Every structure is written in C-alpha cells, then in structure tokens.
C-alpha positions in Angstrom: 98.0 54.0 99.5 97.5 56.4 102.5 99.5 59.0 101.4 98.5 58.9 97.8 95.1 59.7 99.1 96.2 62.3 101.2 97.7 63.9 97.9 94.7 64.0 96.0 93.1 65.4 99.0 95.7 68.0 99.0 95.1 68.7 95.1 91.9 68.8 95.4 91.5 71.4 98.2 94.1 73.6 96.6 91.9 73.7 93.2 89.2 74.4 95.2 90.5 77.6 96.9 92.1 78.2 93.9 88.9 78.3 91.9 87.0 80.7 94.7 89.7 83.3 95.0 89.5 83.1 91.3 86.1 83.3 90.9 85.2 85.9 94.1 84.5 89.0 92.0 86.7 91.3 94.1 90.7 91.8 94.5 92.1 89.0 96.7 95.9 89.2 97.9 97.1 86.6 100.2 99.9 88.9 102.8 102.0 87.0 105.1 102.4 88.7 108.8 105.4 90.1 107.7 103.4 92.1 105.0 104.8 90.4 102.2 102.6 89.7 99.0 102.3 85.9 98.7 99.7 85.8 95.9 97.6 87.7 94.0 94.1 86.6 92.2 93.5 88.2 88.3 91.5 90.9 89.3 94.2 92.1 92.0 96.8 91.3 89.5 94.8 93.5 86.6 94.7 96.2 89.2 98.1 96.2 89.8 100.2 94.7 86.8 103.4 95.6 88.2 103.2 93.6 91.5 104.3 90.5 91.5 103.3 87.7 94.3 106.9 86.5 95.0 107.0 86.9 98.8 109.5 89.4 98.0 107.1 92.8 97.6 105.4 94.6 100.9 101.9 95.6 100.4 102.4 98.8 101.8 105.3 99.6 99.6 103.3 97.9 96.3 99.3 99.1 96.4 99.7 103.0 97.7 100.0 105.2 95.4 102.6 106.8 96.9 105.3 103.8 98.2 105.0 103.8 102.4 108.2 103.0 104.2 106.1 101.3 106.9 102.9 99.0 107.2 99.7 101.7 106.8 97.9 102.9 110.3 95.0 100.9 109.6 96.5 97.4 109.0 96.1 94.9 111.8 
C-alpha cells in the first residue's frame, strides 16, 4: 500500500508543478546543468516554435538570434 500512496503523491506533485509552470504568465524553460533544454511551458514554446525540449538542444544555440557556440557570458 505504501508504494501506491507514494505514486499518487508523485502524480499530484507533478500535476501541481505542471499547473504552476503553465499558468505562471511568463515563459519558463527547465535547463540542465549542461545547458540542454529539458522542458518548456506553452508560452516559451509560442515564443520559440522551432525549439524542441528534448534534452538535445542547447539553450545558447536555440534562444539567441545569432546562435552561439558557447554559453552566454551572463549564464551562471
């Protein structure tokens, strides 16, 4: 019974996260420490329709008018 409870809690947390990110009113992107695009909310997807959040694209190549070869200087 415990694993089923944990699964339900996980689903609830995931749904809550998705609802917050989708309704925040601004573009949101989840980027890995390697600067790969993992997830984008619908606003960000509208701003960048050619970008796919699949963990293969790099943010500095995808989100700049002139794609960069290295991370932006202001990135942490």
